[in-house]
Each structure stands twice: as structure tokens, then as C-alpha cells.
C-alpha positions in Angstrom: -60.1 6.1 -24.1 -60.6 9.0 -21.4 -63.7 6.4 -19.8 -61.2 3.7 -19.5 -58.6 5.6 -18.2 -61.3 6.9 -15.2 -62.5 3.0 -14.8 -58.9 1.8 -14.1 -58.2 4.9 -11.6 -60.8 4.2 -9.6 -60.4 0.5 -9.4 -56.8 1.0 -8.2 -58.3 3.6 -5.7 -60.9 1.2 -4.7 -58.4 -2.0 -4.4 -55.7 0.4 -2.4 -58.5 1.8 -0.6 -57.8 -0.7 2.6 -54.6 0.2 2.9 -55.2 3.9 2.6 -57.6 3.1 5.6 -55.2 1.2 7.6 -52.4 4.1 6.9 -54.2 7.0 7.7 -55.3 5.4 11.0 -52.4 4.1 12.3 -51.0 7.9 11.7 -54.2 9.9 13.0 -55.1 7.2 15.7 -58.7 8.2 14.5 -61.5 5.5 14.2 -64.1 7.3 12.5 -62.0 7.0 9.0 -64.0 3.7 8.3 -67.3 6.2 7.7 -65.0 8.1 5.4 -65.7 7.7 1.2 -62.5 6.7 -1.1 -62.5 10.8 -1.9 -62.5 11.7 1.7 -60.0 9.1 2.4 -57.4 10.2 -0.2 -57.8 13.4 0.8 -57.2 13.2 4.7 -54.3 11.1 3.7 -52.7 13.9 1.8 -53.2 16.4 4.2 -51.4 13.9 6.8 -48.4 13.2 4.4 -48.0 16.7 3.9 -48.1 17.6 7.7 -45.4 14.9 8.3 -43.3 16.1 5.3 -43.1 19.4 6.1 -42.2 18.1 10.0 -39.8 16.0 8.7 -38.1 19.3 6.1 -38.0 21.4 9.2 -35.8 18.7 10.9 -34.0 17.6 8.1 -31.6 21.1 7.9 -30.1 20.5 11.5 -29.8 16.9 10.7 -27.7 17.4 7.8 -25.9 20.8 10.1 -25.1 18.5 12.6 -23.1 15.5 10.0 -21.6 18.5 8.1 -20.2 19.7 12.0 -18.8 15.6 12.5 -17.3 15.7 9.1 -15.4 18.5 9.5 -14.5 17.7 12.8 -10.8 17.2 11.8 -9.9 20.5 9.6 -12.1 22.6 12.5 -9.6 21.0 15.5 -6.8 22.5 13.6 -8.4 25.7 12.8 -9.1 25.5 16.3 -6.1 25.3 17.5 -4.4 27.7 14.9 -6.9 30.0 16.0 -5.6 29.6 19.6 -2.0 29.4 19.2 -2.2 33.2 17.2 -4.8 34.7 20.2 -2.2 33.2 22.7 1.0 34.6 20.4 -0.8 38.2 20.5 -0.2 38.3 24.2 3.1 36.9 24.3 4.9 37.1 21.1 8.2 35.9 22.1 7.9 33.1 23.4 9.9 30.2 21.9 7.4 27.4 22.7 4.0 29.1 21.0 6.4 30.1 17.7 7.5 26.8 17.3 4.1 25.3 18.0 2.1 27.2 15.4 5.0 26.2 12.9 4.3 22.7 13.9 0.7 23.1 13.0 1.9 25.0 9.8 4.0 21.6 8.6 1.3 19.6 10.1 -1.2 20.9 7.6 1.2 20.9 4.9 2.9 24.2 4.4 6.6 23.8 5.1 6.9 27.3 3.7 5.1 28.8 6.6 6.9 27.0 8.9 10.1 28.4 7.8 9.2 31.3 7.6 7.2 31.3 11.2 11.0 30.1 12.6 13.2 33.0 11.0 11.2 35.4 11.8 10.8 34.9 15.1 14.4 33.6 15.8 16.4 35.5 13.4 19.7 34.2 13.6 19.6 32.9 17.0 17.8 29.3 16.6 17.3 26.8 20.0 18.3 23.5 19.3 14.4 22.6 18.5 14.3 25.4 16.3 16.6 23.8 14.0 15.8 20.4 14.0 12.3 21.6 13.1 13.7 23.4 10.2 15.1 20.8 8.7 11.9 19.3 9.3 10.1 22.3 7.1 13.3 22.1 4.3 12.8 17.9 3.9 9.4 18.7 3.2 10.1 20.8 0.2 13.3 18.4 -0.5 15.6 21.3 0.0 17.9 18.5 1.4 21.2 21.3 1.8 19.4 23.2 3.9 18.1 20.5 5.7 21.7 19.6 6.0 22.8 22.8 7.3 20.0 23.1 9.8 21.3 20.2 11.7 24.7 20.5 11.5 23.8 23.7 13.4 21.6 22.0 15.7 24.4 19.2 16.5 26.9 21.8 17.1 25.1 22.7 19.7 24.3 19.1 21.0 27.3 16.9 19.8 26.4 13.8 21.6 22.3 13.6 20.4 22.1 10.6 18.7 19.1 11.2 17.1 20.1 14.2 15.6 23.3 12.3 14.1 20.4 10.0 12.6 18.7 12.5 11.4 21.5 14.2 9.6 22.4 10.4 8.4 19.3 10.2 6.4 19.4 14.3 5.2 22.6 13.1 3.7 21.5 9.7 2.3 18.7 12.0 0.3 21.2 14.2 -1.5 22.8 10.9 -1.9 26.3 11.6 -0.2 26.1 8.0 0.7 29.7 8.5 2.7 28.6 10.9 4.4 25.2 9.3 5.9 26.9 5.9 6.7 29.6 7.7 9.0 26.7 9.5 11.0 24.8 6.7 11.1 27.3 4.5 12.5 28.2 7.6 14.4 24.6 7.4 16.1 25.0 3.4 16.6 28.0 3.5 18.3 26.6 6.2 20.5 23.6 4.5 21.2 23.6 0.5 20.0 20.0 0.1 21.4 18.8 3.0 19.1 17.0 0.8 16.2 15.7 3.8 13.8 19.9 4.0 12.8 20.0 0.2 12.2 16.9 0.6 9.9 18.5 3.8 8.1 22.1 2.4 7.7 20.1 -0.7 5.9 18.5 1.5 3.8 22.1 3.1 2.6 23.5 -0.6 2.3 20.8 -1.9 0.1 20.2 1.1 -2.5 24.3 0.4 -2.5 23.1 -3.8 -2.9 26.1 -3.9 -0.5 25.0 -7.5 0.7 27.9 -8.5 2.9 27.2 -4.8 5.4 23.3 -5.7 5.2 24.1 -9.1 6.7 26.6 -7.9 9.1 24.7 -5.3 10.5 21.3 -7.1 11.1 23.6 -10.0 12.9 24.9 -6.5 15.0 21.5 -5.4 15.6 20.1 -8.6 16.4 22.5 -8.6 19.4 20.2 -5.8 20.8 17.0 -6.8 19.5 17.0 -10.3 19.5 13.2 -10.4 18.8 13.2 -8.2 16.0 11.1 -9.5 13.1 12.1 -7.4 10.2 15.9 -7.8 11.3 15.6 -11.7 11.3 13.2 -11.5 7.9 16.3 -9.6 6.1 18.9 -11.8 7.6 16.9 -14.9 6.8 16.4 -14.0 2.9 19.8 -12.4 2.8 21.5 -15.3 3.8 19.2 -17.5 1.0 20.3 -15.4 -1.6 23.9 -15.1 -0.7 23.8 -19.3 -1.0 24.5 -19.4 2.7 21.7 -21.7 3.6 22.7 -23.3 7.0 23.1 -20.0 8.8 19.7 -19.6 6.8 17.9 -22.4 7.3 18.3 -21.1 11.8 17.4 -17.0 11.1 14.4 -18.0 8.7 13.1 -20.8 11.7 13.6 -17.6 13.7 11.5 -15.3 11.5 8.8 -18.0 11.5 8.9 -18.1 15.4 8.9 -14.7 15.9 6.2 -13.4 12.9 4.5 -16.2 11.3 2.2 -13.9 9.9 5.0 -12.8 6.7 4.3 -15.2 3.9 8.2 -14.6 2.8 9.9 -16.5 6.2 8.0 -19.2 5.2 9.0 -19.1 1.7 12.4 -18.6 2.4 12.7 -21.6 4.8 10.7 -24.0 2.4 13.5 -23.1 -0.2 16.3 -23.3 2.1 15.2 -27.0 3.3 15.4 -27.7 -0.3 18.6 -26.8 -0.5 19.8 -28.6 2.2 19.1 -32.0 1.3 15.3 -31.5 3.0 13.7 -31.1 0.3 10.3 -33.3 2.0 10.2 -30.9 4.7 10.4 -27.9 2.0 8.0 -28.9 0.0 5.5 -28.9 3.3 6.6 -25.7 4.3 6.2 -23.9 0.3 2.7 -25.7 0.0 1.2 -24.6 3.5 2.7 -20.9 2.5 1.1 -21.5 -1.0 -2.8 -22.4 1.0 -2.0 -20.3 3.6 -1.0 -16.8 1.8 -3.1 -16.8 -1.1 -2.7 -13.1 -2.1 1.1 -13.6 -2.0 2.6 -13.6 -4.9 5.7 -14.7 -3.6 4.0 -18.2 -2.0 2.3 -18.6 -5.1 5.5 -17.8 -7.7 7.7 -19.9 -5.5 5.0 -22.8 -5.2 4.4 -22.4 -9.4 7.9 -23.3 -10.1 8.2 -25.5 -7.4 5.5 -27.8 -9.3 7.2 -26.7 -12.8 10.2 -28.8 -11.6 8.7 -31.7 -10.9 6.6 -31.7 -14.7 3.2 -30.8 -13.1 3.0 -28.0 -15.4 -1.3 -27.8 -15.0 -0.9 -27.4 -11.1 2.4 -24.9 -11.9 -0.2 -22.8 -14.1 -2.8 -22.7 -11.6 -0.6 -21.4 -9.1 1.4 -18.9 -11.4 -2.8 -17.6 -12.1 -2.6 -17.1 -8.3 0.5 -15.3 -8.0 -1.0 -13.1 -10.6 -4.0 -12.3 -9.1 -2.0 -11.3 -6.2 0.2 -9.0 -8.0 -0.8 -8.3 -11.7 2.1 -6.4 -12.4 4.5 -9.9 -11.6 6.7 -10.0 -14.9 8.1 -13.6 -13.1 4.7 -14.9 -12.6 3.7 -14.0 -16.6 6.6 -16.1 -18.2 6.1 -18.8 -15.7 2.2 -19.2 -16.5 3.2 -18.6 -20.5 5.8 -21.5 -20.2 3.5 -24.2 -17.8 0.2 -23.5 -20.5 2.5 -24.3 -22.9 4.2 -27.7 -21.6 0.8 -28.4 -20.5 -0.4 -28.2 -24.2 -2.7 -25.7 -23.3 -1.3 -23.6 -26.6 -4.1 -20.8 -26.9 -4.1 -20.1 -24.1 -0.2 -19.7 -23.9 0.3 -17.8 -26.6 -2.3 -15.3 -24.7 0.0 -15.3 -22.3 3.4 -15.3 -23.9 1.9 -11.6 -25.5 0.6 -10.4 -22.0 4.0 -11.3 -20.8 6.5 -10.3 -24.0 5.1 -6.3 -23.6 8.4 -6.1 -20.4 11.0 -8.7 -22.4 11.6 -8.6 -25.7 13.7 -11.6 -25.3 10.2 -13.4 -25.8 10.4 -13.1 -28.9 13.1 -15.1 -29.5 11.1 -17.8 -27.5 8.4 -17.7 -29.2 10.1 -18.3 -32.3 11.8 -21.5 -31.2 8.7 -22.3 -30.5 7.1 -21.7 -34.1 9.7 -23.7 -35.4 9.5 -26.7 -33.1 5.4 -27.1 -34.0 6.1 -26.7 -37.4 9.0 -29.5 -37.3 6.4 -31.5 -35.0 4.4 -31.4 -38.6 1.9 -28.8 -36.7 2.1 -25.9 -39.0 -1.2 -23.7 -37.7 0.5 -24.0 -34.1 3.6 -22.7 -35.9 1.7 -19.6 -37.5 -0.2 -18.8 -34.4 3.4 -18.3 -32.4 5.0 -16.8 -35.5 1.9 -14.3 -35.4 2.8 -13.8 -31.5 5.8 -13.2 -32.2 5.6 -10.7 -34.3 3.0 -8.6 -32.4 5.2 -8.8 -29.4 8.3 -7.7 -31.9 6.0 -4.5 -32.7 5.3 -3.9 -29.3 9.0 -4.1 -28.2 10.3 -1.8 -30.8 10.9 1.8 -29.4 8.8 4.0 -30.9 9.8 6.5 -33.3 9.9 10.3 -32.6 10.9 11.5 -36.1 
């Protein structure tokens, strides 16, 4: 056995000796290697390789240091700024500017408590306007909205005409669930400066949370007087007008939204659906189909195209569209239900059963739909299919029941 291993090793070395000669010749640049034996050649190669490896090993620490420095740049820049600021404060501890800058760094590094302490320790009870605004930002980071409101109200007393501060205060009231106060301050900010966009966006958020769609539409129209090409406002107005059944107005808003921002899938979707509602079904269908093709990763584009195909009894095409919708958003309940119904209508019963099971986890009412399908199957003489849907309904019912905590 030992002699056999020796023969194999010798054979491998001889076959590889020419490669070794070339390698060593390239590394060492010596012509006489052609005259070396295999053993001498192996020894030479090993020595050259060892020397090269030691050289690389000496270089690697420097390379790794450079990489480490590169990865630590963001953190070290903050640390460097902190060190410089502290050094500057030692020379000039009464500087408001330096103390506020230090508090900003603490806030930037997600340490609001240090930021608050820095401001309070320096200013005491005599806060400047900038100190109060920064203090409010720190309290918001802590989710202490009552203190945030208090700081902003003090800031507003110093400069009552600052619409930016009015907007910050309005947001603080909204975060503390004081909606009426929030609306009052947002409206005051808009009245003071009708071209301050942040105030509109904040007030829209309040109206949306209250589902006050009438005021939302009015505010969007007011906003567009000053920002006629604002893509966000046009998209929101397009959607709201459609949802409120104001289709002629929705058509104009959605066409403007598509013109201003054609990359938003919902603009095309709402335009297509609006056209379908005002007897322009041919053009509306083309818009919906184009949206589904152009935006494969948009759940809304795929879902609305699937719904349209479902209405036209093209159930197989509808199922494909709902499958794409679920790839875009696996949690979409409406797409899960649309897929289940389309698969059943296209007689893909096994897949339909699985799809219903996936959908019923979030909708207990589907249990009754499954019972109905089971009954219809038995009436049609399909006993086995009826049992399948009954079984799925039982599984769904068990999933939907609340857990027993006893």
C-alpha cells in the first residue's frame, strides 16, 4: 500500500513538474531551473511561495487598517465633530451657538436626553428661540408631546409670525391627538404663508386620519392654486374625486396627474377606472391594460386589471393578474380573494381550494362562501369536490376562531 502511494505521488509530481518549472521561472526569473531535478524544483518553489506569502502577510495589516478606516468614516466624523466642539466649548463655554451645535449632534446620534440636558444646563430658564425649537425636536424624539407643545408655544410667543413654528406646533398637537388645535394652527400657518407646502401636507394628514374627505378635496384644490404642478396633490385629488364619485372632475385631475408624474402607477389606474365610469370604456380598458403591463410590481395596477377581466368573465386571465398582484404584495387580501374566485370560475378547483384557505385566514366570511360552493358542487353531482370545499371550510373555521386563553 505504501509503495503504491509513493508511485502515485511520484507520477503526480512528474506530471506537474513542467507547471512548477514555469511557475518558478515566472516568479524567480531564473533560466537555470530547467536544469533542476523535480525534488530541487519543489524545494525552490516552496521557498519562493513562502517568501511571497510572508510579503503579502506584511502588507495585509495595512490593507485591513485602510478598510477599517473607510468603514468607520461616518462614526469617526461625528466623534471628531464632538471632540472639536467640546474643545471649543472649553475655551468659550458661554457660547449659545456652540452649545446648540453640541445638542444637535447629540440629537443626530439619537441621544435626545443628552440634547435636552445640554440645552437646559446652558440656558437655564432663559431659552432662546432656536433653543426652544431644538428642545421641542428632542422631546418629539422621546415621544413626549406635551413637553414638545410647551416648548413650541414658548417659541411662538417670542416670534408669533413664524409660520414654520405654527406648523411644528400643529404637528405636535396632532401627535398628542388634539386634532382641533392641530387644525387651527395648520390653518393659521397657511393663512400666514399660503405658499408654505409643509403646512398643507400636515393638514392633509390630519383630515385623512379623520376620514374627512370633503375638507381633503377642498384643501387639495386650495393647494393646487399655489402649486399647480404638484404631483402629490394631483395624485391625491385624482384618487379622492374618483372615490367620491365625482368622475368628470376626477378625469381632469387624473389626466393632469399622469402628465405631471407618469411614473406613479395609481395615476394611470384611477384614470382608467374613471374613464370606465363615464362611458369611455374602450379607452379606459386600454389605460388599465397598459398600466398592468407597464407596472408589473404594482398591486393596484394588477388587481384592477384582474377585476376588469373578472367582470368580462375572462377568469383565467383574471387569475394570472391576481397572481401578479400577490407577487407585488403578498399580504393583499383583496387579491387573495380575487384569485380564489377566479380559479374557481376557471374550474381550477384544487388551486381554488388552496387559494380560499390562504384568503380565509383574514376573512372569516369566506367560510360561508366555501359552504355555498360545497353545496353547489353536491347539487351538480360532484360529491368529492363538495367534500373538498367542506374540508377547506372546516380548516378555515378552525383558523378563524379566537384562541382559548383558559
